[in-house]
N, C-alpha and C positions, 0 to 999 in steps of 0.2 A: 365382497371386499370393499372396505370403506374408501371414500374419496382420498383420505390422507394416505392410505397404504398405496393406492394406485399412483398418486402423485410422487410419493417417495420412491416407488419402484421405477418410475420413468426417469426421475433424477439420477438414481443409482445407475440405471442402464446407460444413460447419456454420459455420465462420468466415466464408467468403465470403458465405453467405446472411445472416448476422447483422450484417454491417457494410455501411455505405452505400458503394456503388461507383458507377461510371458508369451513367447512366440512358439506356436505349434508347427507341425509339418505342413507342407503345401497340400492343397486339396487335389482331388482327382478329376475335377470338372463338374459342371452343373448337371450334365446328363446322368451321371452315375448317382448323384444325390437323390434323384427321383425314380431311378430304374427299379421297377417292382421285382425284377429277378435277382437283385443284389440284396442280401440280407444285412440287417443293421449290425454294426459292431462299434465299439469305442476304439478310436484310433489315436487318441491323445488325451492325457489328463495332466492337470497341474494342481498340486505337485505330482511328479512322476511316481509311478509305483516303485516301492522298495527303495526310495531315496531318503536322504538325510539332509535336513536344512542346515542353517536357517535359510528361509526364503523371503527376501526383501519384498517381493510383490504381494505377499499376504498382509502387508501393513501399509495400506494406502489411505491418504486423507485428501479431501478437497474442501477447502474452507472459503466461505464468503464473508460478508461483513458481520453477520449475526449467527452463523451456523457453521458447523463442520460435519461433513459426511465421511464416515469410515466405510470403506468398501473393500471387499476381498477380491482375490483373483483365483479362487477355486474354479477350475474349468474342467469341463468334460466335452470332448468333441467326438461326434459320430461321423460315420462315412455316408450317412443318409440324412435327408430332411426328416425330422422326427415329429411325431404327434406331441405337441408341447404339453398338453394336460397329462398325458400318460407318463412323460418324463418327470414332471413335477411330483407325481405320486410315487415314482420308482426310485428317486435319488435319496441317498442317506449319507449323513456324516455321523461317525460314532467313535468312541474310545472306550478302553477298559473301565475308566472311572465314570463314564456316563456324563461327562461335563460338556458335551457338544452335541448338537443336532442341526440339521439344515432347516432354515426358516423357509417354509414352503411359499410364503407370501413374497419372497425375494429371490426365487429361483428364476433367472431371467434367460430368455432365449435371444441369441444374437444370430440372425440369419437362418434360424431353424435347425442348424446342425451343431452350434456351439451353445453351451449352457453355463451360466455363471451362478455359483452357489454362495450364499451368505450364511455364515455360522451364527448360532446363538448359543449362549451357555445354559447351564441347568436352570438358571433363574429367568431365562427368556431375554437376556440382554444381548442385543445385536452389536452395539457399538463397542469398539476397542476390545474385541474378544482376545483373551490371553491363553496361549497354549501352555500346558504343563511341561516342565522341563523333563526331558528323557522319556516322554510318553508317546507311544505310537498312536496315530489317528488313521481312520479308515474312511475312504469315500467309495461308495458302491452304487450301482444301478442294477435293480433286479429285472427279471424277465417280463414284468408287466409293461416295460417301456416298449413302444411300438413306433415304427416309422410311418410315414404318411400313406404307405401302401398297406398298412395293417400287419406287417411282419414283426414278430416279437424279437427282442434282443436275446440271442442265445449264443454262447452261454452268458450268464450275468457277469457284470464287470465289478472287480474289486481292486482297489489300490490302497496299500498301507504305506505310511511314511512317518517320519519323525520331524516335526517342524522345528522344535527347539531342543537340540541334543545336549546343550550345556548352558550354564548360567553366563550371561553376557550383558554388556551395555548395548542396548539397541540404538540409542540416539543420544547425542550430546549437543547442547546449545550453550555458547556459540558453536557452530560447526567446526570440525577439525580443519585447520588451515585458514580459517576466516580472518580477514583483515579489516581495518578501519572500524573496529567494534567500539561502540560508545563506552566510555569509562563508567557509565552508570548502569551497565548491563548486570544481569545476574546469571549464574551458571546453573544449568539443569542437566542431570544425568537420568536417563530413562532406562531402567533395567527390564529384563524380560521375566522377572519374578519379584515377588514382594521381599522387602528387606527390613531388618531391624535397626535400631539406633546404633548397635554395635558396629555397623558398617562405616560409620563416620570415622572410626580410627583407621580405616583403610583408604581414606580419601585425603588427597593433598593438593595444594596449589602452589606453584613456583613461578615467580618469586612469591614469598609468603604475603598473604593479604588478610588483614583482620576482618572477621565477619562470622557468620553462623550458618550451619546447615539446617535445613528443615525438610520435612517429608510432605509430598504432595499426594495426588490422587491414588488411592488404594495402596499406598506405601511402595509403589514401583517408581515413583519420581522422587529424586533427592535434589534439592536446589540449594545454592549458596548465595547469600545476600551479604555483600561487603558492608562494614560499618561506614566506610568512606569509599569514594569512587576509586576504581582502579587507576593506575598511573597511565598517562598518555604515552604513545609511541613505545609500548612495552609488549613483549611476547610473554604470554602466560601459558603455563603447562598444567594440565589437569591430569592427575594420576589416580588410578584405582589399583592397589597392589594385588598380587596374586593370591593372597589369602582371604579375599572378600568372599562372603557367602550369602545366599538368600535364606529365607526363614526355614526352608526345608533342609538346610545344610549342604546345598549344592554349591561347590566352589567354582569361582570364576575360571574360565578356560585358561586365562593367562593375564598378566598385567595389562591394563588398559591405559593408553596415552593419547591425549588430544591437546592441540595447541591453537591459540588465537592471538591476534595482535591488536592492541587498541589503537584508536585513531590518533594521529598527531594533533597537537594544538596548532591550528592554522585557520585562516579565513576560508570559509566554504563557498560563499558567494557574496555579491555586493549589489546594492541598488542605489543609483544607476549602475549598470554593468560597466566593467573596465572598457574604456574607449567609446562609450555610448555618445551619440550626437542627438541634437534636437531634444534634449531633456526638458520637460516642462518646468517653468520657473516656480511652480507651486510644489515641486518635488521635495520630499524628505531624503536625507542621505542615510542609508542603512548598511552596516557592515555586519555580516553574519559569521559566526565562528563555529567550530566543531565541538566545543566544550563550554560549559558554564564559566562565566567570568568572575573574577574578584572585582566587585563593583567599585571598590575604593581606588582601583588603579585605572578606571576608565577615563576620567576627566583629564588627568595629566598626559595620557597616552594618545588622545585623539586631537588631530589638527586638520583644519580645512583652510585651504588657500585658493583665492584671496580670502582674508578674514571676513566672516559673515556673522551678523548678529543673529543669535538663535539659542536654542536650549538643547542639551542632551536629555533625551526622554526615554521612558520605558525601563527605568532602573527597578530591578527586583531581584531577590535572592534566586540564583540559578539562571539569570538571564544569559542568553547566548548570542546577543547582538548589541551593537552600539547604534543608536538612532539619534540623528541630529535633525531638529526641526527649525528651519530658518524662520525668524520672527516676521520678516517682511519679504520673504521670497528670495530667490536667487537672482543674480544679475543676468541679463540677457546676453547671448552671444559671447559667453565667457567660458574659458577652460578652467575647471576646478580640479584641485589635487587633494586627495585624502591621504593622510599619513597616520599609520598606527605605529607608535614607538614600541621598542622592545621592553619597555617598562610595564606594559600590560601583562597581567598574570591571570591564570585561570584559577578556579575556586580552590584547588588544592595547592596553589602556591607556585607552580612551575611558570617561568617567564615565557613570554611569547617567542623569544629568539630574535632574529633579525627584524629590523623595522620593515614595514611594507607600505608601498604607495600605489595608488591607482588614480586614474583621471577620467573625467567625462566633460562634455561640452554642452552648454545649455542652448536652447532654441532662441531665435530672435523674438522679441515681444510682438505678439500678433493676436488678431481675433481668431478664435478657434472654431466657433459655431454661432449660428443665430437662429432665432425663431421669430417669425417665419424664415424659412430658408430662401435663398436668393431664387427668384423666379416663381415662387409659390403663388397659386391663385386660390380664390374662394376663401380668403382670410376673414374671419369675423371682425366687424368694425370696432368692437370694444375689447378685443384681445390685448393682453400684455405682449409687448415686443421685448424679447430677451436676447442679450448679447453675452456670450462667454468668451473670455480671453484665457491665455495660458500663464497669467501672472497675477499676484495680488495687486489690487488697484489702489491708487490714491483717490479716495472718494471725492475730494475737492475738485479733481480734474475731470470728473465724469460728465456732469451736467453741461459745462461750457463746450464739451466736445461733441455733443449730440445735435444733429440737425435732421429735419425731415422735409421732403419736397413732394407735393405742394405743402406749404406750411400748415401745421395743425397744432393746437394747444396741447402740450405734453407735460407729464409729470415723470421725473426720472428718480428712481430710488436705487441706492447702493449702500454698502456697508463697509466698515473699516476692515481691511484685510480680505474682502471677498474678491473673487476673480471674475465675477459677473455682475450685471446690473439689469434693471427692468425699466421699460419705457411704457407709460400708460397714457394713451390719448383720452384724457378724462372727459372730453365732449364727444368722443367717438370720431371715427374717420368717415369720409364721404364714401357712399356706395360705388361699386364698380369703378374704382379709381386705382391707378398704379401709383404707389408711393416708393420713394427712394430714401433710405435712411443712410446717413453718412456719419461715420465716427472719425472725428478730426485727428490730425497728427499730434495734437496737444494732449491726448489721453496719456496718462503716466502711470507707471507702476509705483508701488510704495517705495521702491528704491530710487525713484526719480528719473527713470528712463522713459522717454516719450515713444509713442507709437511710430513716429518717424514719417509715415505716409498715411493719408486718409484711407479708410475702408468703407465701401458702400455695398449695399444689397437692396434689392427691390422686391415688391410683392404687390398683388392686386386684391382688393377687397371684394366681398360678395356684392351682388347687384342689389340686395334688399337692405 
């Protein structure tokens, strides 16, 4: 068995064990499972013998970022711990049309008494196996299966069942009853049999939506793509009428109905959040919405108080947010209010509704971080000293505000609009010396607000 098959088998086993599947009868205890005087027999199977589906557990998926595993819940349970290799050779899946058999590479033992089978079709395809409508299928275990004591299974086990007794919709997306669905969604109906173009005449959406139906994988998926987005805050009904048929002429068991509701046009979240405090003065103000916006209505609908010089940024077709970038930062220790007027519209023209306001409060102007940090030792003598603040700085105020003790010749560099600056002792600092850097209260933001009180930090240079 290849490494790939082994790995895939392990993954499938883990998935099967970690997901809820059909529930069998309670066991009789560990002692009886290994008792050589007890002969092996099948005490449970899924699907059960002589039963009629559909069986939801036979259609299971587990998806990651880049893959999907389809796995079955065909199960056989014995009253004994079984010899695994003998069971794998003895288990069969069959049908009158010969369209199914068990993949012996994926017959998995769970605990030694439960076995999970994975079907493959006549072409050897394991993934997304499809049962024929109205067709009986058989799961069997012959007498070559033995328990761990060497006792053979007598009599052999056979269970016949009908997984798909009628033509039906197996799955619909969005799910029936789903709410807050994006207006940009598309609708998919997954049938249990292949369908023709003629089935489109049996499909309808209410309220009516302009768009087109198209066929997906192996003609069992039918999807609807709207020409324009669905409307917001609207319940849509998907119908398949009772005369729909598959390619073999099997008529659907009855009319199919499913509903979903699109999301309202509203604010989904904001940054800064409503009521936030100590917001950095470098922050942008962003309001996120549930649907794409009509960009022509953004500027007149957005208001920030107190008035702040800046730009509305990030405009593009289909944008779902309003982003305001202050040109010189926000004012310190200030409560701001954002107002979105009802004149704002979404891409399809519906108005926002009632105006919406939210507020946040900025932090005081302060030093946020330094390098070296206060109290650091072993600092290289020719290192840059860096000071970060929480606001865009007035570069003209930086150099006069910097002092170092004991005195050392310094070069201070800053840029227009930056919230940090660097100090370079261009002749180097003295070895094994404690220095204190003081940022004076005269340091100012670009909005002209001073630091208010000096900020100091100390560090010690290397001895060399």
